[in-house]
N, C-alpha and C positions, 0 to 999 in steps of 0.2 A: 505517582512524581514526573509521569512523562514530559517533555517540553515539547512535545510532536513527534510525527508519525511517520513513517515511509511508508507508501503502497508503490509497491511492484503488480505487475501486469502480465498475462502470457498467452497465449493461444492453445496454448495445450497444456494438461495439467503437469505435466514431468517436462514441459519445453524450458525455454532461457526467460526467466524470468526481468524486465525491465522495470527502472524506476519510472512510475509515469506521474506520480506527486508526491509533495513534502508537504502536511499539513503541519501547520506554526503554531506553537501556542496552545498550553494547556488546557483551555476551554474549547478548542476544536475537534472536532471529534467525527465530523460527517466531509464525506469526498463525493461529489459529484464527476464521474468520468463521460466527456462528450464526442471523443472522437472514437469513435464504433462504426461496426460496418452492419447495419441493421440484420437481426437473423442468427448470428454467431455466436458462438459461445467464446465470454475469458474467465481467465481463471485468476484469484489474489490473493497476494498475499500481505500482511500489513507486521510490522515491527516499528514500539516506541521511542524514543532516544529523550535520553537528559544531558545535557551540557556538567561536565564535573573535569575542574580545573582545564578550562578550556578545551575542552576535547568534548566530542559527542560519544556516546557511551549507548551501544545501543542493544537492545533486549532482545529475545531470540525473535521468530517467526511466529505469527500466526497459523491455524489450524488454515489449507486452502478452502476458497470458498470459490463455487462455479456462479454468474449470473449470464444467460442469454438477452442480447442488447436484443433491445425491440424497434 
């Protein structure tokens, strides 16, 4: 029952993660990050949210995933 997803990115696994996108809609489950430096590794974590009584309620974060930009 997620209403959307909040995606955070960092340039190091244990670094500071910043929100790069909020994907809205329960049927939208993909995101393409386009503002990356080629050859650099980025780390991502995601959490879902729902709206309950007008307030966003978040899940815990996913496991951290790393991707090297092409």
